[in-house]
N, C-alpha and C positions, 0 to 999 in steps of 0.2 A: 492367488490373491494379488491384487494390484499393489504396487509399491505405494506406501503412504507418504503424505506430505503434510506437516503441521506448521501453519503460519499464523502469526499473531501481530497485532498492532499494539501500540501503547494505548492504555485506557485513558480516557479524558476526564479532567476535572469538569464538573457540571456547574461551576459558578459563572459560566458564560456560555453563549451559544457557539455551535461549531463555526469555524472560520476557514478561510481558504487554506491556511497552513495545515490544519488538522485534516481537511478534505484531501489535500495532496497526498498525505501519508496513506490514508485509507484507499484512495484510488490506486496508488502504486501497489499496495498489498493485494487489493482485489484483482488487479491485472495479473499479478503473479499467480494467485490462486486459480483464476480462470485458465491461464496458460497451462498450469499443471493438470487441471482437469481435462483439458483438450488433449494433453499428452498421455492420458490414461491413468493418472495417479489417483489414489484414494485420498482426497484432500479434506483437511479440517481447517477451517478459517475462523479464528476467534477475534472478536472485538469486545468492547465493554466500556463501562464508566467507573471512574475512581471517585467514590462518594465520601469516604471517611477523611475529609480534609477540613482543616480549620477555615479555609477560605469558603468552602461550600457551606459550612455551618453558619458562618458570618453572613453570607448572602441570603440564606434561608431566613435568618432572624430579621434581617433588614426588610424582608418582604412579608414579615409577620406569619411565617409558615414553620411548621415542624420540619426539621431537617429531612426526615425520611419522606414526608409528603412532598417536599420541594424536589428531592432527588427523583422521585417517581414521575413528577411532572416534566422535569428536564429530560428524563430518559425518553419520553415521547417525542420531544423536540429533536434529540439526537437521532433517534430511529427514523423519524420523518426525513431528516436531512440525508441519511445514508440511503434511504429508499429512493429519494429524488435523484441520487447519483448512481443508482443501480449497483450498490455494494452488496455482494453475494455472501455475506458472512453465514457461517453454519451455527454459531452460538454467540450469544451476547451476555457477558457476565456483569453483574453489579456487585460491588464489594460489600453491600449490605445484605446480600443473599446468605441464607443459612449454609448452603454448600461451600461458599467462600469462607465464612467464619470458621467452619469446621476445619477446613484445610489450613488456614492460617494458624489456628491453635495447634494442630498436629505438627506442622513444620517447626513452630516455635518450641514445642515440647521435645521434639527430636534433637534440635540444636542444643537445648538446655541440658538434656540427658547426656549428650556427648561432651559437655564441659566447655562450651563456647559462649555461654551467656553468664554474666556476673553483674552485681550491683555496684555502682560507683557514683561519684559526684561529677557533674558536668558544669563547667563554667566557660562560656564562649559565645560566639556570634551565631545568631539564628535569623534567617530571612523568612519573614512570614509569607511573602508572595510566592516563593517557590517551596516553602515548608522544608527547608534544608538547613542543617547545621553547617557552618562554613568556618574553616580554619583561617586564621588571620592572614597567612601568606597568600591565600587565594582572593582576598579582597582587592579591589582596584580603586585606589584613592579613598579607601575606607568604605567602599560601597560594594554591594552584591554585584558581581560581574554580569549577571544575567538581567536583573531588574533595575540596576543603577539606583538602588535604594539603600539607605543606611540600615544595617541589620540591628536587631535588638541584642542586648547582652543578657544571656540566660544563665541563671544559676539554679540547677536542679539536681536532685538525687534521682538518677535514672538507671535503667537496666541497659547494659552494653553488650554488643556483639564483638567478639575478639577477632576483628577483621585482620589485625596485624599478623596473626598466626597463619594467614593464607597467602602471604606474599610469595613464598617459594612455590606452593602448589599452583598458584595462578600463573606464575612464570613458566612452570613446566607445562601447564595446560596450553598456554599460548604457543609454546615451542612445538608441542605435539599437534596442534591444530592451527596451522597458519592462516586459515580462512575463518577463524572464530569471530573476528571483528572485521567488518567490511564497511566502507572501502579502506584502502591501505592507510590513508591519512588519519583516519579515526583510530585504527589499530596502533599507529605510532603514538598518537596522543595518549591513549590508554596505557600503553607500555611505559611511557614516560612517567605517568602517575604511579604505576606500580613500582617501578625501579627507584623512584624517588622516596619510597617508604610509605607504608600504609598505617593509619591510626585506627584504633578501635572506634566504633560508632555507636552512638546512643540509639536505641531501638524502642524507647518508650517515652511517654509524656505523662507527667504526674498531674493529678487534679482535673483531668478531662473526663467528659462523659460521652462525647461523640467519637466513637471508635470501638475497637474490639478490646475488651479487658484482657490483661495478661492472665494466662492460666495459673501463674504462680504468684500474682500480686494484683488483686482486683482494684487497688488504688491507682493503677497505671493503665493506660490504653496503649496498644501497640502503635508505634510510630507509623505514619501514613505510608512511607515508602516501603517498609517491611511488609505491611499489609497489602499494598497495591501490587508489588512484584509477584506475590503468590498467586495472583489471578491466573497466571499461565498454566498452573497445575490444578488449581481449584476447579477450573472449568472442565477438567478431565476426571474429576471425582477423587482426587488425591485425598487420602486420609479418611476413607470410609464411604465414598460414593460408589462409583462403578470401576472396580479394579481393572476390568477388561478394557475399558475405554482408555484408562491411563496407560496400560501396557501397550495398547495398540498405537498410540500417537506420541507418547513421550519417548525420547527428548524432542523438543520442538526443532524443526529444521531451520527456522529463521524467526527471530523477533525483529519486526520492523519498527524503528523508533526514530525520533528526531535526534540530531547530533548533540543537542544540549543535555541529554540525559544518559550519555554513554557511561558515566561513572557508576550509576546505579545498576545498569543492565550488564555491563561488561566486567565489573569488579565486585560490587556488593552482592548481586544476584547469584553469580556462579559460586561465590564463596559461601553464601547461605545454603545453597544446594549441597555443596561438598560437606559442609558442617552437619547437614541433616541426612547424609548418606544417599542423596539423590543425584542422578547424573545431570550435569549441566546441559543447557541447550547446545545444539550443533553450531549455531552461528547467530550473530546479531548484525543487522544492516542498519547503519545510521545515515539517514538521508539528510540532504541539505535543506536550506530555507528559501522561501520565495520572497522577493521584493517587488514592489510595484513602481514602475517608472524610476527605478534607481533608489527608491526609499524603502526602508524597512517598514512593514505594515504595523501599525499600532493604533490603539484607541485615541491616544492624544493627538496623533496626526490626522485622525479622521479618515484613514484610508484602509481600514480593515474591510476585507471583501467577504460578502455573504455568498457562499458557494451555491446555495439554493437559488438565489436570485440570478446568479450567472448561468446556472443550468436552465433556468426559464428563458433566458435571453438567447443563448447559443444552442441550447439543447444539451442534455446530459452527456450524450456520446461525444459530441464535438468538444465539450469542456474537458472531458477525460483525455481525449486525444491531444488537445492543444497543450494541456499541462505537461503530460508525459513526453511529448515530442519537443517542447520548447525548453523544458528545464530538466537537464540530466539528473537522474535520481541520486547520484552519488555526490552532488555538489550544489552550491547555491545557484540560483538563477533569477532572472528578472523578467517580468511580463509587462505588457502595456496593451492598450486598445489597438494601436497600430500594428503591433506584432501579431496579436491574436487574429485580427481581421485579415491581415495579409496572408497568414498561413492557412486560415480557414478557407479563403477563396481559392488559393493556389493548390493546396493539398487535397481538400475535401470536395469543394464544388467542382474545380477543374479536373484534377487528376482522377480521383475515384468516381465522383458523380458522373462526369462526362463519359468515362469509359463504360460504365454500366448503361447509361442512357443510349449512347450511340450503338453499342453492341446489340442490345435488346431490340432497338428500333430497326436496325438493319436486318437482323434475323427475321423479325416479323414481316418486314417489307419484301425481302428477297427470297425467303425460304418458308414463308407461311408460318413462322414462329417455331419451327422445329429443325433440329440438327441431328442427324443419325449419329449414334454412339460409335466412337472409334478412337484411335490414337490421336493425341493432340495435333500431330502433324510434324513436318520437317522444317519448320520455320527457322531452325538453327538456334534461336535464343531460348526456346523452351527447355530443351534438355540440358543446356549448359547453364545459362544465366539464372533460370528459375531454381534449379537444384542447388546452385551455389548460394543464391540469396537465402533459400530456406535453411541451409546449413549455418550460414552466418547469423541469421535471425535467431535460431534456436540457441546457438552458443551465447549470444548476447542476452537473451531472455533468461537463460539459466543463471546468469550472473546479475540479474536484475538491472541490466543496462538497457532500459526501455527506449530511450531516445536513439541509442545506437542500433538497436534491433529494428526500429522503424526506418532509420536511415538506410540500413543494409538492404531492407526489402523494397524500399520505395523505387529503386531502379527498375524493378519488374513492372510496376504500375506505369511509370513513365515510358518504359520500352514498349508496353502494350499499346499505349496511345500513339507512339510513333509508328508502330506496326500497322495501324489502320491507315495512316497516310502513305506508307510504303506499298502496302498491298492493294489499296484502292478498291475495296470490295464492290463499290458502286459501278466500277468499270467491268470487273469480272462478271457481275450479275447480268450484264447485257448479252453475254454469250451463253446460251443454254448448254453448250458442249463443255463449258468450264464449271459445271455445277459441283463436281468433285473437288475442284480447287477452292470453290467458294465455301463449301462445307469445311474443308480443311482449315481455311483461314479463320472461320468462326470457332472451330474447336480450339485453335490456339488461344483466341480471345476468351473463350469460356473457361479454359483451363486457368488462365491468369486471373480471371474474375473470381472463380470458385476458390482458388488458393488465397486470393486476397481476402475473401470473406472469412476464411478460417484464421489466417494470420492476424488480422485486425480485430477479431472477435474479443480477445481479452481487453482491448482498449475501448472498443465501441460495440458492446454486446447487442444493443438494440438495433442499431443501424445495420450491423453485419447479419443479424437474423433476417432483417428485411431484404438485404442484398441476396443472401443465399436462398431465401424463400422465392424471390423473383426468378431464380435460376433452377428451382426445384432440387436444391442440393443441401437441404437443412441438416442432414445427418452427418455431414463430413466432419472428420476430426484430423488432427495432425498426423495420425497414423496412416491416413488415406493418401497423403501427399508425398511426392507428386503422383497424380492419377495416371493409370495406364490407359484408361478409356474415358472419353468425355462426350456428352451429348445433351440435348435439351428438347423440351416440347412445351407448347403452349405459351411461348414468350410473346409478350405484347408491350407496346409502348407504355411508359409509366411516368409519373411525376418525378421531378428531380429528387435524388436521394439526399442531397445537401443543397438546398436553395442558396443562391449567392446572397451575400450580405453587402449592401451598398456602403460606400465610404461615409455617407452622411449618417449611417446608423452607428457610428462610433460612440464612445462614452458609455459602454455597457458594463465595464469591469468594476469601477469604483464609483461611489456616490449614489 
């Protein structure tokens, strides 16, 4: 049986449409899932929507809709966005589904039976925008540090989770699993929070109806974050669904999240699982944020970017590539029209597109569209540079360093373009006696192109299917690389894989 790989993204509030920040996370996770599939793994990729939120309920009421009706309508919008971006999830969970409700109740009851839940009074600050209780020391000038809004003062009798009892277990877990939180800067931040002392957290809200009632107190609903985090196991049938599915894929190999929700995923979530007798996930990867032209994207600034509109302008594959190439996944990054257009034309239209067009056109013109199968040749760069680039590419991809993986491999594409100028196949083709040399030259180029089609497939699945299809190499995987023998037949001139975008076509990103 293939080694399995379970990857998840954060589930999204449905009180607003998907934006470029949420799309960036999903594209990165999808890239990793596709890479693992190409590497032969049995992959399970989960996404979903977070629906038991006061903000969601408020938005539904404002639109005159029942909350569940509103959530189902918004689910269609989210699914349409992910389809437009070619996101290949295997399951999509809604926190209003019965399978999820069952799992939340089961985990709650296990934690309660184990003595980690008690009733107490809460008095403190609560940010309605992020639906989070905030301790006073974390406020910035009296405001929520995330939303810059004044929190409400809440006085309630709630049910609490004894998070403080997991300080030492969490420290041991971090010590035994140095890659539990990535990148290192996020691990350091989380460790500082843990070593600074953990407080018990409220896990219920009184007097609410939109949410999952507590199994032990129907007058309370389960706090949205306790509810939401459980999706990672509810989608695997935890608590009465499909035990075989849960046993097959849990623990998750990686939760992909934004850097602003590390406290929930790296502290509260593993503590909840420990309290319920469930193994924690293997790792959490907290990606950075995207800014536009040096400014943080926000509704008030009017620069929130619609990823579906961008995909319509640049093409889904180009957008996926440009985001993951330009913004390293482990840190913040900035985008702009000028940067996107420049990289599109240089990397995609010139480097990849021209390499394919020129190679196919010359094989068609000089060899009737066919190259006999054989070793790629002795061009020197193939055996050394390509093998080295593949090794570096895989090492970076395994660490979700997408921009670095692309940079490490791009030397092959650029080298192949220079190889054409060095070999000058148009001159070789003039001498019939040099046909063997001509075919050897094109085998070198075909090897580079076929490898490129596989390596870039996680980033640009549609365009790389097109590229490999043009070469008759649709079934290649990473296990086939580097190839021992390369050939082709039926090659014919084709339209550009990536048509150039003119400078006057700028202004596509925002607005």
